C-alpha positions as CSV (number, residue, x, y, z in Angstrom):
1,E,9.1,-19.2,14.7
2,G,10.8,-16.0,16.3
3,G,7.7,-13.9,15.4
4,S,5.2,-13.0,18.0
5,T,3.2,-9.6,18.2
6,E,1.8,-8.2,21.9
7,R,-1.8,-6.8,22.4
8,M,-2.8,-7.1,18.7
9,P,-6.8,-6.0,18.7
10,I,-8.8,-8.3,17.0
11,I,-12.6,-7.7,16.3
12,L,-14.4,-11.0,15.9
13,G,-16.5,-11.1,12.9
14,Q,-13.8,-8.9,10.3
15,E,-11.6,-11.8,9.5
16,R,-8.9,-9.5,9.1
17,L,-6.0,-12.2,9.6
18,I,-5.9,-15.2,8.4
19,P,-9.3,-17.5,7.8
20,G,-10.2,-19.2,10.0
21,F,-8.2,-17.5,12.8
22,E,-10.8,-15.9,14.7
23,Q,-12.4,-18.9,14.7
24,H,-10.0,-20.6,17.3
25,L,-10.6,-18.3,20.4
26,L,-14.7,-17.9,19.8
27,G,-15.4,-19.0,23.5
28,A,-12.0,-18.0,25.2
29,K,-12.3,-15.7,28.7
30,V,-9.1,-13.8,30.0
31,D,-5.9,-14.9,30.7
32,D,-6.5,-18.3,28.0
33,T,-4.3,-19.9,26.5
34,V,-5.3,-21.5,22.9
35,E,-2.8,-23.0,20.9
36,F,-3.6,-24.3,16.8
37,D,-2.5,-24.5,13.5
38,I,-3.9,-22.6,10.3
39,T,-3.0,-23.3,6.9
40,F,-1.8,-20.0,5.2
41,P,-4.6,-19.3,1.7
42,E,-2.5,-20.8,-1.5
43,D,-2.8,-16.9,-2.6
44,Y,-1.3,-14.9,0.6
45,G,-0.1,-12.1,0.0
46,E,3.5,-13.6,0.9
47,P,4.5,-16.3,-0.9
48,S,6.9,-18.4,1.1
49,L,4.0,-18.3,3.7
50,A,1.1,-19.5,1.1
51,G,-0.4,-23.0,1.2
52,Q,2.2,-23.5,4.5
53,V,0.9,-24.4,8.2
54,A,1.8,-22.5,11.0
55,H,1.6,-22.8,14.8
56,F,-0.4,-19.7,16.5
57,S,0.0,-19.7,20.7
58,V,-2.9,-16.9,21.6
59,T,-3.3,-15.7,25.3
60,V,-6.4,-13.5,24.9
61,K,-5.0,-10.3,27.6
62,E,-8.5,-8.4,27.8
63,L,-12.6,-8.5,26.4
64,R,-13.8,-6.1,24.9
65,E,-17.9,-5.5,23.5
66,K,-19.2,-2.5,21.4
67,V,-22.0,-1.2,23.1
68,L,-23.4,1.7,20.5
69,P,-25.0,4.7,21.8
70,E,-28.6,5.4,21.8
71,V,-29.4,8.1,18.5
72,D,-31.2,10.8,20.9
73,D,-30.0,14.2,20.9
74,D,-27.2,13.6,23.6
75,F,-26.0,11.5,20.8
76,L,-26.6,14.6,18.8
77,A,-24.7,17.0,20.6
78,S,-21.8,15.2,21.8
79,L,-21.1,15.2,17.7
80,G,-21.2,19.3,17.7
81,E,-22.0,19.9,14.3
82,F,-25.4,18.4,13.9
83,G,-29.6,19.8,14.3
84,S,-31.7,16.7,13.3
85,L,-30.8,12.9,12.4
86,D,-31.5,14.1,8.8
87,E,-28.7,16.3,8.7
88,L,-25.9,13.1,9.9
89,R,-27.7,10.7,7.4
90,T,-27.0,12.9,4.9
91,D,-23.4,13.8,6.0
92,V,-22.7,10.1,6.6
93,R,-24.6,9.4,2.9
94,T,-22.3,12.4,1.0
95,R,-19.5,10.9,2.4
96,L,-19.9,7.3,2.0
97,E,-21.0,8.9,-1.6
98,A,-17.1,10.2,-2.0
99,N,-15.5,7.4,-1.2
100,A,-17.0,5.0,-3.7
101,L,-16.4,7.3,-6.6
102,D,-12.8,7.0,-5.2
103,R,-12.6,3.8,-5.0
104,A,-14.5,4.0,-8.7
105,R,-11.5,6.4,-9.8
106,H,-8.6,4.7,-8.4
107,G,-10.7,1.3,-10.1
108,F,-10.8,2.9,-13.2
109,S,-6.6,3.6,-12.9
110,D,-5.5,0.0,-12.6
111,R,-7.5,-1.1,-15.1
112,I,-5.8,1.5,-17.9
113,I,-2.3,0.7,-16.2
114,Q,-3.3,-2.8,-16.9
115,Y,-4.5,-2.4,-19.9
116,A,-1.5,-0.3,-21.6
117,V,1.2,-2.8,-19.6
118,D,-1.1,-5.9,-20.8
119,N,-1.2,-4.5,-24.7
120,A,2.7,-3.2,-24.8
121,T,5.6,-5.4,-25.7
122,V,9.0,-4.5,-24.2
123,E,12.6,-5.9,-23.7
124,L,13.6,-6.2,-19.9
125,P,16.7,-5.4,-19.0
126,D,18.1,-7.5,-16.6
127,V,19.8,-4.8,-14.8
128,L,16.7,-3.1,-14.3
129,I,15.1,-6.2,-13.1
130,D,18.0,-6.9,-10.6
131,Q,17.6,-3.3,-9.1
132,E,14.0,-4.1,-9.1
133,V,14.2,-7.9,-6.8
134,E,16.4,-5.3,-4.3
135,V,13.9,-2.5,-3.7
136,M,11.0,-5.5,-3.0
137,H,13.8,-6.9,-0.9
138,D,14.4,-3.4,1.1
139,E,10.5,-3.8,1.5
140,F,9.9,-6.6,2.7
141,R,12.5,-6.0,5.1
142,A,10.3,-3.1,6.4
143,T,7.4,-5.0,6.6
144,L,9.4,-7.8,9.0
145,A,10.5,-5.1,11.0
146,R,7.2,-3.7,11.7
147,Q,5.8,-6.8,12.6
148,G,9.3,-7.6,14.7
149,L,10.5,-10.2,13.0
150,T,14.5,-10.4,12.1
151,E,15.2,-11.2,8.3
152,E,17.5,-14.1,9.6
153,A,14.9,-15.3,12.3
154,Y,12.4,-15.1,9.3
155,L,14.5,-17.3,6.6
156,K,15.6,-20.0,9.7
157,A,11.8,-20.2,10.3
158,V,10.2,-20.9,5.9
159,E,13.8,-22.9,5.6
160,K,15.0,-20.2,2.7
161,T,18.3,-18.5,2.0
162,T,18.6,-14.7,0.3
163,D,18.7,-16.3,-3.0
164,D,15.3,-18.6,-2.5
165,M,13.5,-14.9,-2.0
166,H,15.0,-13.3,-5.2
167,G,14.3,-16.3,-7.0
168,E,10.1,-15.7,-5.7
169,F,10.5,-11.7,-6.1
170,R,11.6,-11.9,-9.9
171,P,8.5,-12.0,-11.5
172,D,6.5,-9.6,-9.5
173,A,9.8,-7.5,-10.0
174,G,9.6,-8.2,-13.9
175,R,5.8,-7.0,-13.4
176,R,6.5,-3.6,-12.2
177,V,10.0,-2.9,-14.6
178,K,7.2,-3.6,-16.9
179,T,4.9,-1.3,-15.6
180,L,7.4,1.9,-15.0
181,L,8.5,1.2,-18.5
182,V,5.4,1.1,-20.5
183,L,3.5,4.3,-18.1
184,S,7.0,6.8,-18.9
185,R,6.8,5.4,-22.6
186,V,2.9,6.9,-22.4
187,A,4.3,10.0,-20.6
188,D,5.9,10.7,-23.2
189,I,3.8,10.6,-26.3
190,E,1.7,12.4,-24.3
191,G,4.3,15.2,-23.4
192,T,3.4,14.4,-19.8
193,K,5.7,17.4,-17.8
194,V,6.5,17.8,-14.7
195,A,7.7,21.7,-13.4
196,E,10.8,21.5,-11.6
197,M,9.3,23.3,-8.5
198,D,6.4,20.2,-8.0
199,I,9.9,18.4,-7.6
200,E,11.4,20.9,-5.3
201,A,8.4,20.8,-2.9
202,E,8.8,17.0,-3.2
203,V,12.4,17.3,-2.3
204,A,11.5,19.8,0.7
205,Q,9.0,16.8,2.1
206,G,11.9,14.2,1.7
207,R,14.1,16.9,3.9
208,A,11.4,16.9,6.4
209,R,10.2,13.8,6.9
210,Y,13.9,11.8,6.5
211,A,15.9,14.4,8.3
212,D,17.4,11.8,11.1
213,D,17.9,9.2,7.8
214,P,21.1,11.1,6.3
215,K,21.0,8.1,3.7
216,L,17.5,8.8,2.7
217,L,17.8,12.4,3.2
218,E,21.4,12.3,0.8
219,Y,19.7,10.4,-2.7
220,F,16.4,13.0,-2.6
221,D,18.6,15.2,-2.6
222,S,20.2,13.5,-5.4
223,E,20.3,14.1,-9.3
224,R,19.0,10.3,-9.1
225,G,16.4,10.7,-6.7
226,R,15.3,14.2,-7.9
227,S,14.9,11.6,-10.9
228,F,12.5,9.1,-9.4
229,I,10.9,11.9,-8.1
230,R,10.0,13.7,-11.8
231,S,9.2,9.9,-13.4
232,T,7.1,9.7,-10.2
233,L,4.5,12.3,-10.5
234,R,4.9,11.8,-14.7
235,R,3.2,8.2,-14.4
236,S,0.9,9.7,-11.9
237,R,0.1,12.6,-13.9
238,V,-0.7,10.9,-17.3
239,V,-2.8,8.1,-15.8
240,E,-4.8,11.3,-14.4
241,A,-4.9,12.9,-17.6
242,L,-6.0,9.5,-19.6
243,I,-9.4,9.7,-16.9
244,D,-10.1,13.2,-17.2
245,G,-9.6,13.2,-21.0
246,W,-12.1,10.0,-20.6
247,L,-14.7,11.8,-18.7
248,A,-14.5,15.0,-20.6
249,T,-15.5,12.7,-24.0
250,H,-18.5,11.2,-21.9
251,P,-20.5,14.2,-19.6
252,E,-23.0,11.5,-19.3
253,H,-20.9,9.7,-16.8
254,P,-20.7,10.7,-13.6
255,A,-17.9,12.8,-12.2
256,L,-14.9,10.6,-10.1
257,P,-13.0,13.3,-8.5
258,H,-10.2,11.9,-5.9
259,L,-11.5,12.1,-2.4
260,E,-8.3,13.3,-0.9
261,D,-7.7,17.2,-1.3
262,A,-3.9,16.9,-2.5
263,P,-1.9,13.9,-4.3
264,P,-0.4,12.0,-1.8
265,S,3.4,12.4,-1.4
266,V,5.3,11.2,-3.6
267,V,8.5,10.1,-1.1
268,A,6.3,8.9,1.8
269,N,5.7,5.6,1.1
270,E,7.6,2.4,1.5
271,Q,8.3,2.0,-2.4
272,A,9.9,5.2,-2.2
273,Q,11.7,4.9,1.1
274,A,13.5,1.4,-0.9
275,N,14.0,3.1,-3.8
276,A,16.5,5.7,-1.9
277,S,17.5,2.9,0.6
278,I,19.6,1.2,-2.3
279,G,20.0,4.0,-4.3
280,A,17.7,2.8,-7.3
281,T,17.6,4.6,-10.6
282,D,14.5,4.8,-11.8
283,P,13.7,2.9,-14.8
284,G,11.8,5.5,-16.6
């Protein structure tokens, strides 16, 4: 209730929305309105919707068909840099292989983190879990805003209160806090350092990115914001160092380079914005 979106492109066959959604659109023509109920999967990412039935009304604005070009000289000329089809195939293969290696490195990273967290014993202070709940709440508000929803409309639709939402956030908040604390401790043991110039470079990115948001500017320019940046960089770098160390002792294993030329900015993601929004202290 209260949720809508205009001109959402859907490519039939990709199943990017709720399973079964596209099936209801097959055969629909332009200007047709189709109404149907869908049950959200039990493992749906938003807990309050998991397993719930929602009613959808969908109007078809336009239909398009994907028409593949002929792979000929004109097609190669339109790409501008390939002299033959073999050159194009080689380039595509190289990029696909690089993507696969990048996914493998990220998968390796996730397994290292999960292993460390699963085998760690940590006392989690309630104050840190409470803070992480607020961070997750702020992230959720941003998600709703992108979908054109207000928090008030959402809570009314799912018949829940803010306290209900916080109760649902709490288990994941505890896992996130434990992960942050464990990785920070590993970084201590490994002696992972972050140069002040790297922190200042992130602060500069924050100033440029949030020039119109005084609250975020103040956070990333404060000692608390710098501590968040320092801790985040340390955790990321210690995991990368563990991967590189393992690869160095296993030369028979294929290299696992990063796809990106430079690591993503610490301040340029929703979690960083949520931390800044509530003035969070980094658990690390």
